[in-house]
C-alpha positions as CSV (number, residue, x, y, z in Angstrom):
1,M,-4.4,-0.9,2.9
2,K,-4.3,0.1,-0.6
3,T,-0.9,0.5,-2.9
4,V,-0.8,3.3,-4.3
5,V,1.8,5.2,-7.3
6,I,1.8,8.6,-7.4
7,T,3.9,10.6,-9.6
8,G,5.1,14.1,-9.4
9,T,5.1,14.4,-5.9
10,S,8.0,16.9,-4.9
11,R,5.5,19.8,-4.7
12,G,1.9,20.9,-5.2
13,I,-1.0,18.5,-5.4
14,G,1.1,15.3,-5.5
15,Y,3.0,16.0,-2.6
16,E,-0.4,16.6,-0.8
17,L,-1.5,13.3,-2.3
18,V,1.3,11.4,-0.4
19,R,0.3,13.0,2.6
20,L,-3.6,12.2,2.9
21,F,-2.5,8.7,1.3
22,A,-0.3,8.2,4.3
23,D,-2.6,9.7,6.8
24,A,-5.2,7.2,5.9
25,G,-3.0,4.2,6.3
26,H,-2.2,3.4,2.7
27,Y,1.0,2.1,1.3
28,V,2.3,4.7,-1.2
29,F,5.3,5.0,-3.5
30,A,5.9,8.3,-4.5
31,L,7.6,9.3,-7.6
32,S,9.6,12.4,-8.5
33,R,12.9,13.6,-9.9
34,N,13.2,15.3,-6.9
35,F,12.6,12.6,-4.1
36,Q,13.5,14.8,-1.0
37,P,10.8,16.8,-0.1
38,I,8.6,13.7,0.7
39,K,11.7,11.5,1.9
40,D,12.0,14.5,4.4
41,L,8.7,14.1,5.7
42,N,9.3,10.5,6.9
43,L,5.7,9.2,6.7
44,P,5.3,5.7,7.5
45,H,4.5,3.2,4.4
46,V,5.8,5.9,2.2
47,E,8.9,4.9,-0.2
48,S,10.1,8.5,-1.9
49,L,11.7,7.3,-5.3
50,A,13.9,9.3,-7.6
51,C,12.3,8.7,-10.9
52,D,12.6,10.4,-14.4
53,L,9.5,9.1,-16.2
54,T,11.5,10.2,-19.7
55,D,14.6,8.1,-18.9
56,E,13.4,4.3,-19.8
57,K,16.3,2.8,-17.9
58,N,15.6,4.4,-14.7
59,L,12.0,4.0,-15.4
60,S,12.3,0.2,-15.5
61,E,14.3,0.1,-12.4
62,V,11.9,2.2,-10.3
63,V,9.0,0.0,-11.6
64,Q,11.0,-3.3,-10.6
65,H,11.8,-2.0,-7.2
66,I,8.1,-1.4,-6.7
67,L,7.1,-5.0,-7.9
68,N,9.9,-6.5,-5.9
69,K,7.7,-4.6,-2.7
70,K,4.4,-5.2,-3.9
71,S,3.1,-7.9,-6.5
72,K,-0.3,-5.8,-7.1
73,I,-1.1,-1.9,-7.5
74,D,-4.4,-1.0,-6.7
75,I,-4.3,2.6,-7.7
76,L,-2.1,4.6,-10.1
77,I,-2.0,8.4,-10.2
78,N,-0.6,9.9,-13.1
79,N,0.2,13.4,-11.6
80,A,3.3,14.6,-13.0
81,G,3.3,17.3,-15.5
82,Q,5.8,19.6,-17.2
83,F,4.6,22.8,-17.9
84,L,5.6,25.5,-21.2
85,K,4.5,28.9,-22.0
86,Q,5.9,29.6,-25.3
87,D,4.3,31.6,-28.5
88,F,3.9,29.4,-31.4
89,K,5.7,31.7,-33.8
90,N,8.9,31.2,-31.2
91,T,8.0,27.4,-31.0
92,V,11.4,25.4,-30.0
93,M,10.7,21.7,-30.6
94,K,13.5,20.4,-28.3
95,D,10.9,22.1,-25.6
96,V,7.7,20.7,-26.9
97,K,9.3,17.3,-27.4
98,S,10.2,17.8,-23.6
99,V,6.8,18.6,-22.6
100,Y,5.4,15.6,-24.6
101,K,7.9,13.3,-23.0
102,T,6.5,13.9,-19.8
103,N,3.2,14.8,-19.9
104,V,2.3,12.1,-22.4
105,F,4.8,9.8,-22.8
106,G,5.5,9.2,-19.3
107,V,2.0,8.4,-18.8
108,F,2.1,5.6,-21.4
109,G,5.1,4.5,-20.2
110,L,4.5,4.2,-16.8
111,T,1.2,2.6,-17.3
112,S,2.5,0.2,-19.8
113,H,5.1,-1.1,-17.3
114,L,2.1,-1.6,-14.6
115,I,-0.4,-2.9,-16.4
116,E,-0.1,-6.8,-16.1
117,H,0.3,-5.8,-12.2
118,F,-2.8,-4.0,-11.2
119,S,-5.4,-5.9,-8.9
120,N,-9.1,-6.5,-9.6
121,P,-10.8,-3.9,-9.3
122,A,-7.7,-1.0,-9.6
123,H,-8.1,2.4,-10.4
124,V,-5.7,4.9,-12.9
125,V,-6.3,8.2,-12.5
126,T,-4.7,10.8,-14.9
127,I,-4.5,14.4,-14.2
128,S,-5.1,16.4,-17.1
129,S,-6.2,20.0,-17.5
130,M,-9.0,22.0,-18.4
131,G,-7.0,23.3,-21.2
132,G,-6.8,20.1,-23.0
133,V,-10.6,19.7,-23.0
134,Q,-12.4,20.3,-26.2
135,G,-14.4,23.2,-26.5
136,S,-12.9,25.0,-23.2
137,V,-11.3,28.4,-23.2
138,K,-7.7,28.1,-24.6
139,F,-4.6,30.8,-23.8
140,P,-2.2,31.9,-26.2
141,G,1.2,30.5,-25.6
142,L,0.3,27.1,-24.5
143,A,0.1,24.9,-27.4
144,A,2.4,22.2,-26.3
145,Y,0.8,22.2,-23.1
146,S,-2.5,22.0,-23.5
147,S,-2.5,19.5,-26.8
148,S,-0.4,16.9,-24.2
149,K,-3.4,17.1,-21.9
150,A,-5.6,16.4,-24.4
151,A,-3.8,13.5,-25.6
152,V,-3.8,11.8,-22.2
153,I,-7.6,12.4,-22.3
154,T,-8.1,10.4,-25.5
155,L,-5.1,7.7,-24.1
156,T,-7.6,7.1,-20.9
157,E,-10.7,6.6,-22.8
158,L,-8.9,3.9,-25.4
159,L,-7.3,2.1,-22.4
160,A,-10.7,1.7,-20.8
161,E,-11.9,0.3,-23.8
162,E,-9.3,-2.2,-24.1
163,Y,-9.1,-3.1,-20.6
164,K,-12.9,-3.0,-19.8
165,E,-12.9,-6.9,-18.9
166,T,-9.9,-6.6,-16.6
167,G,-11.4,-5.0,-13.6
168,I,-9.1,-1.8,-13.9
169,S,-11.1,1.6,-14.3
170,F,-8.9,4.6,-16.4
171,N,-10.5,7.8,-15.7
172,V,-9.0,11.5,-16.4
173,L,-9.9,14.8,-14.4
174,A,-9.5,17.8,-16.2
175,L,-8.2,20.6,-13.7
176,G,-8.8,24.1,-13.4
177,A,-7.3,26.6,-11.6
178,V,-5.5,25.5,-8.5
179,Q,-3.1,27.7,-6.3
180,T,0.3,25.8,-7.6
181,E,3.5,26.9,-8.5
182,M,2.5,25.6,-12.0
183,L,-0.4,28.0,-12.0
184,A,1.8,31.0,-10.8
185,A,4.3,30.3,-13.9
186,A,1.1,30.2,-16.2
187,F,-0.6,33.0,-15.0
188,P,1.5,35.2,-12.6
189,G,-0.6,37.3,-10.2
190,L,-3.8,35.2,-10.7
191,E,-4.9,33.8,-7.5
192,A,-6.9,30.5,-7.6
193,P,-9.8,29.5,-5.7
194,V,-8.9,26.0,-4.9
195,S,-5.6,25.3,-3.1
196,A,-3.3,22.4,-3.9
197,H,-4.6,20.5,-0.7
198,D,-8.1,21.2,-1.2
199,M,-7.7,19.4,-4.9
200,A,-5.7,16.7,-3.4
201,D,-8.4,15.9,-1.1
202,Y,-11.0,15.6,-4.1
203,I,-8.5,13.2,-6.0
204,F,-7.7,11.4,-3.1
205,D,-11.4,10.7,-2.6
206,F,-11.9,9.7,-6.6
207,A,-8.8,7.3,-6.9
208,L,-10.6,5.3,-3.9
209,K,-13.9,5.6,-4.8
210,G,-14.6,6.6,-8.6
211,H,-14.0,3.3,-10.3
212,R,-17.0,2.4,-9.0
213,F,-19.2,5.2,-10.9
214,Y,-16.9,5.6,-14.0
215,N,-14.9,4.2,-16.3
216,G,-13.4,5.7,-19.6
217,K,-14.8,9.2,-18.3
218,L,-13.2,12.6,-18.4
219,L,-14.5,14.8,-15.2
220,Q,-14.2,18.5,-15.7
221,V,-12.8,19.6,-12.1
222,A,-13.0,23.3,-12.3
223,N,-15.4,25.8,-10.7
224,S,-13.5,28.9,-12.8
225,T,-11.5,29.9,-15.8
226,P,-8.9,29.2,-16.4
């Protein structure tokens, strides 16, 4: 049984990931502002915790709860994300900062809180986007979102180098189009070729096995554009 921490679990890929890990018999801490959807599933070995990654006090309390239950973490999946589509000329800096607080500082903060409590080996998987990959197709209005997703790619590479002697592997997955609520908001009417469950199934397998083959790597998980 692995001990797994997953963020952004109230819907979409995160929700499906919790179900997959629970079905496989692992112990899961499911973190989300809205903890009710996972709690309602009443899954064995799953704790659904209300967590706002942008609230340092709340984050510290949640981490302390996790560490009181489990002294070592085997897998962390930084899945939580905030989307923003806003023409650059109409930029509202409050909105941009909100995106960065979740997509970048949330990843930075939670990883920092747990860094001394990972097992050996352990795997930290961060979910990015093809929009954050250098040289990929970019879309107007996604300056804040895509640049935040680029930031966590570099963060992953840096952490892998800094902790390469510890047994912790850090990898980042840049996802293409997946049929989620976030995609519907970004590209109304677009039907993605990959469901949230199918992508979660891929991430589930990668989280368990990918550290054997990769560290500090960006993997582009996309079969379409966007």
